[in-house]
C-alpha positions as CSV (number, residue, x, y, z in Angstrom):
1,M,0.1,0.0,0.0
2,I,1.0,3.5,-0.8
3,T,1.4,5.8,2.3
4,R,1.8,9.6,2.4
5,E,4.8,9.3,4.7
6,E,6.8,7.3,2.0
7,W,6.3,9.7,-0.9
8,I,5.3,13.2,0.6
9,D,7.7,15.7,2.2
10,I,6.7,18.8,4.0
11,R,9.4,21.0,5.2
12,P,9.7,24.6,5.7
13,E,12.9,24.8,3.8
14,I,11.6,23.2,0.7
15,M,9.0,25.1,-1.5
16,L,8.2,27.2,1.8
17,G,6.7,23.9,3.5
18,K,4.3,23.0,0.6
19,P,3.9,19.3,0.1
20,V,6.2,18.1,-2.4
21,I,7.2,14.5,-3.7
22,K,10.2,13.3,-1.7
23,G,13.6,13.9,-3.3
24,T,12.1,16.6,-5.6
25,R,10.6,20.0,-5.6
26,I,7.5,18.9,-7.3
27,P,4.6,20.2,-5.4
28,V,1.5,17.9,-4.6
29,E,-0.6,20.8,-5.8
30,L,1.0,20.9,-9.4
31,I,0.2,17.1,-9.8
32,I,-3.3,17.5,-8.6
33,R,-3.9,20.6,-10.8
34,K,-2.1,19.1,-14.0
35,L,-4.5,15.8,-13.6
36,G,-7.6,18.0,-13.1
37,E,-6.7,20.0,-16.4
38,G,-6.8,16.6,-18.3
39,A,-3.1,15.4,-18.2
40,T,-2.4,11.6,-17.6
41,M,-0.1,9.9,-15.4
42,G,1.8,9.3,-18.5
43,D,2.1,12.9,-19.5
44,L,3.3,13.8,-15.9
45,I,6.0,11.3,-15.9
46,E,7.1,12.2,-19.3
47,G,7.2,15.9,-18.4
48,Y,8.7,15.2,-14.8
49,P,11.1,12.2,-15.1
50,N,11.4,12.3,-11.2
51,L,7.9,11.1,-10.9
52,S,6.7,7.7,-10.6
53,Q,3.3,6.3,-10.8
54,E,3.5,5.4,-7.2
55,A,4.5,9.2,-6.5
56,I,1.5,10.4,-8.2
57,Q,-0.7,8.0,-6.6
58,A,0.5,9.2,-3.2
59,A,-0.2,12.8,-4.3
60,L,-3.8,11.9,-5.0
61,I,-4.0,10.0,-1.6
62,Y,-2.7,13.1,0.2
63,A,-5.2,15.3,-1.4
64,A,-8.1,13.0,-0.7
65,D,-7.0,12.6,2.9
66,L,-7.1,16.3,3.4
67,I,-10.5,16.8,1.8
68,G,-11.7,13.7,3.7
69,N,-10.7,15.2,7.1
70,E,-11.9,19.0,6.0
71,K,-14.5,20.3,8.2
72,V,-16.9,22.7,7.0
73,I,-18.8,25.1,9.2
74,Y,-21.8,26.9,8.0
75,L,-22.6,30.2,9.6
76,K,-26.1,31.8,9.5
77,T,-25.8,35.1,7.8
78,G,-29.0,36.8,9.0
79,T,-30.6,36.6,5.7
80,S,-33.9,34.5,5.5
81,D,-34.4,32.0,2.7
């Protein structure tokens, strides 16, 4: 199983603390954004030779974990519906 700890690095001295793929300066955000724009895993690996399929999957798992643990608080605004 792919784990975040194995592939994702978060340190203030690398990309100002943004999550990156370990051993690179490739931000998780870039991977998710490129996939969202229609790039394939193959496109990413071709464009960023330091990436692997496992690293891309780890980025997706990391993003899913963030969203899965997100808490949304709805505030009443005072307007009536």
